N, C-alpha and C positions, 0 to 999 in steps of 0.2 A: 491591855489591848482589847479593842472591841471585837466581839465574835464575828462581826461582819467582815473583818479583815482576814479571817481565815479563808484560804483559798479553797475553792470547790474540789480541786484535785487532791488536796490534803485530806479533806473530809472523805472522799471516795477511797483513798489509800488506807486511811485508818479503818473505815468500814470493811474493806476487803481483808485487812489483816486480822481484825477481830472475828470476822465470819470464817476465815480460813482456819484460825486457831480452834474455833468451836467445832468446825467440820472435822478437823484432824482428831480432836479429842473424842468426838462421837464415833468416828471411824474405828479408832483404836479400841474403845470400850465395847462397841457393838460387835466386834469380832470375837471377843473372848468366849462367850457362851457357845455360839455355833462351832467355833474352832475346837473347843474342848469336847463337844459332842462328836465332832468328826474324828478327832483323835481317839476318843474312847471306842467308837465303832471300828476304827481301823485296827486298834489294838486287839479287839475281840476277833476280828476277821483274820488277822495275821496269825494269832495264836491257834486258831482253828486249823488253818492251813499247815501250820508247822507241826501239828500233832502226829501226822503219819510218819514223816521222816525221823522225828525225834524218837518216837516209839520204836521204829525199826532199828535204829542204831543203839538204843538202850537195850533192846532185846539181844542184838549181836554182842554187845559188851557183856551182858549177863551170861550168855552162853559161853563166851570165851573165858570169863572169870571162873565159872563153875568147872569148866574143863581143866583149867590150870590148877584149881584147888584139888580136884580129884586126882590129877597127875601127881601133885606134890605129896598127897597123902599116901599114894602107892609107893612113891620113891622112898618114903621114910621107912618102909618095911625092908628094903634091900633085896637084892636078887637071891633066888633060891634055885635048887635043881628043878623044882616044879615049873618055875617061870621059864627056865631054859628049854625044858621039854615042850612047854606051851608055845614058845616062840617057834620051834621047829615044826610043830603040828599045824599052826595057823599060817605060817609063812614058809613053806617048803622051798627048797632050791628049784630053780626053773630050768637049769641046765645051761645057762649062758653067763654065769657069774652073778646073776641076780636072784633075789627071792621075791615071790609074789604071793598074794593072798589066795587061799583056797576058794574055789568057786562058791562053795556053800555059804561063805560069809556074805556074798551078795545075793545069791539066789534064795537063801533062807536056811537057818539052822537054829536049833535050840541050844542055848548056852548052859553051862553047868548050874547057873543060878536060876534057870527057868526062863530067861529072856528069849523071846522069839526074835532073833536078830536077822536082818537082811540089809542090803544096801551098802556093804563095806567092801572097799577095794584097796590094795596096797601095792607099792612098787619100792623095792629095796635094791638100789644099785650098788655094785662093788661090795656084795654082801660079805665076802670072806675077809674084808678088811675091818669089819666091825668087831669091837671087843665084846666080852660078855656083858660088861656094864652098859655099853651102847645098845646091845640087844634088849637088855632089861628096860632101858629108856623107851625103846620102840614098843615093846609089849605094854608098858605102862601107858604110853600114848594111845595105843589101841583101846585099852580098857576105858580110858577117859572118854574117848570119842564114842564108843559104843554105848556108854552109859548116859552121857549127856545129850548126844545128838538127837535121839528120838523125841526128846521133850521140846526141841526147838526147831529142828530143820523142817522146812516146808518146800513145796515145789519151787525150783529156781535157786535154792540155797544149799549149803553144805557145811560140814564141820570137819576139819582135818588137823592132824598132827604131823609135823615134819621135823627132821633132825637138822642140825646146822649145815650138813652137806646135802640136804633136801631129799632124804629118803622119806616116803610119805605114806600115811594111811588115812583114808577119807571115808566119811559117812555121807552118802548122797543117794538115798534110795529112789529118788524121783528122776535121776539122770536118764535121759533117753538112750544114751550110749552105754549105760550099765557099767561105766568105768572100764570098759573092755580094753581101752588103750593101755592103761596102767597095768591091768591084770594079765593081758595077753600079748599085745602087739608092740609096745614101746621097745625100742632098741636097747640093748644092754647099757650103752653109753649115753642114754637119754639124760640130758641135764635139766633138772628141775629148778635150778637157780633162777631167780627173778632179778630184773634190773633194779628194783626198788628195795631189795633186801638190805643193802648197806644203810639205807635211810631209815628203814623200819626198825632195824636191830642194832645199828651202830651206837657205840658208847657216846659219841659226840652228838649224833642226830636224835637219839632217843635215850637221854641220860636217866629218865624216870622209869625206863623199862616198862612202858605202859602200852595200851592198845593203840595201834596206829593203822590208818587205812590207806590203801593205794589210791592212785588217781582213777578216774572213771575210764573204762575201756569199752569199746564197741565191738560187737560181733554180729554175724549174720545167722539168724536162727532158722532152723528147718521149719518152724511154725510160721515163718513169713516175716520179712522185714528185718531192719536193723534193731538190735537190742543193746542195752547198756548194762554193764556189770562192774563190780569192784570187789575188793576183799579187805578185811580187817584182821590184823594179826597181833598176837600178844607173845613176846619172847618170854622164855622161862630160863632163869639163871640159877645156878648154885654157886654163890659167891661170884667169882670172876669167870665161871665156866658157863657157856651157853649150852644148855642141854636140849634145846629144841624150841618149838613155838607152836601155838595153836592158831588156826586161821579159820575164817568164815568167808566163803565166797557167796555172792548173792546178786540177783538181778535188781536193778533199781529203777527201771523204766516206769513201772506202775507207780512207784512212790513219787518220782519226779512229776509224773502226770497229775497225781493227786494233790501235790503241793502247789501246783500252778493252775488248778482246775477252776476255782471259784474266784474270779477276778472282780474287784470292786468296780462299780459302774464308772466308766470312763477312765479306769485305772489300768494297772499292769502288775504282773508278778514275775519275779526272776529268782533263780537259784544260782548263786555264784560259788565257784570252787575256791580253794585256798589261795589260788593265784589271782583271784579277782576276775575270772572269766565266766561268762554266762554259759551254764550247762543245761538250763531249761528256762523257758519263758512262756508267757501267755499275756494277751493284751485285749482290752476292750476299748482302746482309744479309737475314736471315730476319725473319718477323713478330715484333714486340715488341722487336727490337734497336734500340739508340739510333742514329739517323741523325746524320750530321755534315755541315754545310754549309761547304765550303772557302772560300766567298766571305766568310766572317766572319774569315778570317785576315788578318794584316797585309800591307802591300805587300812586305815582305821575302820573303814566301812566294809572293805572287801572280805575281811575275816572278823566279823563281829564277835566280841567277847561276851556281850550282854545285850539285852533288848534296849533299843533306843530309837528315837525319831529325829528326823532332820527335815527342815523345810527347804525344798529345792524348787526354784522357779514358781510355778503355780500349783505345786503339789506338796503333799506330806509323804515322806518315805519312812516306813517302819522296817527296822533291821532286827532279825532274830537269828541267833546262832543255832546251827545244827551240829551237835557235839560229835566228837570222834572223827568225823569226816572233815571237820573244819570248813564246812560249807556255811553259807549265809543265805537266808531267805529274805528277800526284799519285796515288800508290798507297797505299791504306790496308790494313793487316793488323791484325786484332784480336789482342790479347794477353790478353784476359780469361781465357782458359782457363789460361794460364800463371800469371797472378796469383791466380786462384781456387784453383788446386791448391796454390800456395805458401801461401796464407792458411790453407787447411784443414790442411796439415801443421804450420804454425806454431801454429795454435790447439790442435792435438792435443799438441804439445810443451809449450805453456803449461799445459794441464790436467795433464799428467803431472808436470811439474816443480813446479807449484803444489801438487799433492797430496802429492808426495814431500817437498818442503821444509816444508810445513805439518806433516806427520807428524813429521819429524825434529825440527823446532823445538819442537813440543809435547812430545815425549818428553824432549828435552834440558832443557827448563825445568820439567819436572814436572807439566805440565798433563795428562799421561796417565800417572798414577802406576802404574796397574796394569801398563801395558806396560813402564814403566821398571823396576818391581819384577820383573817376569818376566824382563827383560833382565839384572838384576843378581843374581837368585837363583842360588846355586851349584848345580851339578848334583848329583843324588842319588848316594850311593855305590852302586857296583855290588855285588850280592850273588851269591855262587856258588850 
């Protein structure tokens, strides 16, 4: 078949197909390097933001673990007459069926080992119902709290031991209330049990008997404004007997603020709790930009087990786990600038190739005979 018989429409279609294929290949390959750079920058940015909450929870976990180890070491010695007398001296009867810590434990006292101790308060409800062994557990819990607490506790935090029925001794020297409620004014029947205890200590809900954290709670601070706090607790078992737990309560507002403070240009940062709900956020998304709700993501992202990235719409999302609290830090970085630039270059390549291929095809098939004749016309002889 003579090339002349090839229709012009077919030539243009073939030119468009070849140009489109080349443009797609160029678009795909040209995205690789800048996308890799953007992902690397996002990884570095997200890890930097995640440092503060991860460090905080690792510190809390270390504090609780050391308190548990100290407690177990003392339990291995067994109760003595000295420990019983010590219990009576530190936590005398209050006259209403409870025992409470002596004021010197909070106001300041020198311990037998030379420690200058302050900031400790205790509340022991239904004290007469406690066995000698339970009293020894409580004294051992106090020893662990007063030895470990000073090395870790900072303003806004505390370390405490409590029995299965929530008798409690706490180290919190920075508390503005000086723990006076527990030491002086709490009613004898005050119930220290918490709603989340069965979840934190239950055999089914915490079979590994490991550190578990409560949900975030909010309170009004006398320093002004609403503040957020939570607690992490580690149960202590002897075989099948729960002998108590150590807990750390602390404010997390500053940590959440730090985790969401440095937002990528045009991006956003969120912290999600274990239920996949946003508990902190910040954004640098300008007017008219498409917003994204991370709560619409599946459960595999709501509680990230490991660092990973996902492309969503015109952005890349980095997911970083925050241990112990089962929170997830999500950092969003837009990639629309990279994609738009690649699309523009690809479209330009398509236009150039389409025009060039159409022209060559038309000339080759005789659809532009004038150009073809001009191409085939021999050169004129030169004259002297």
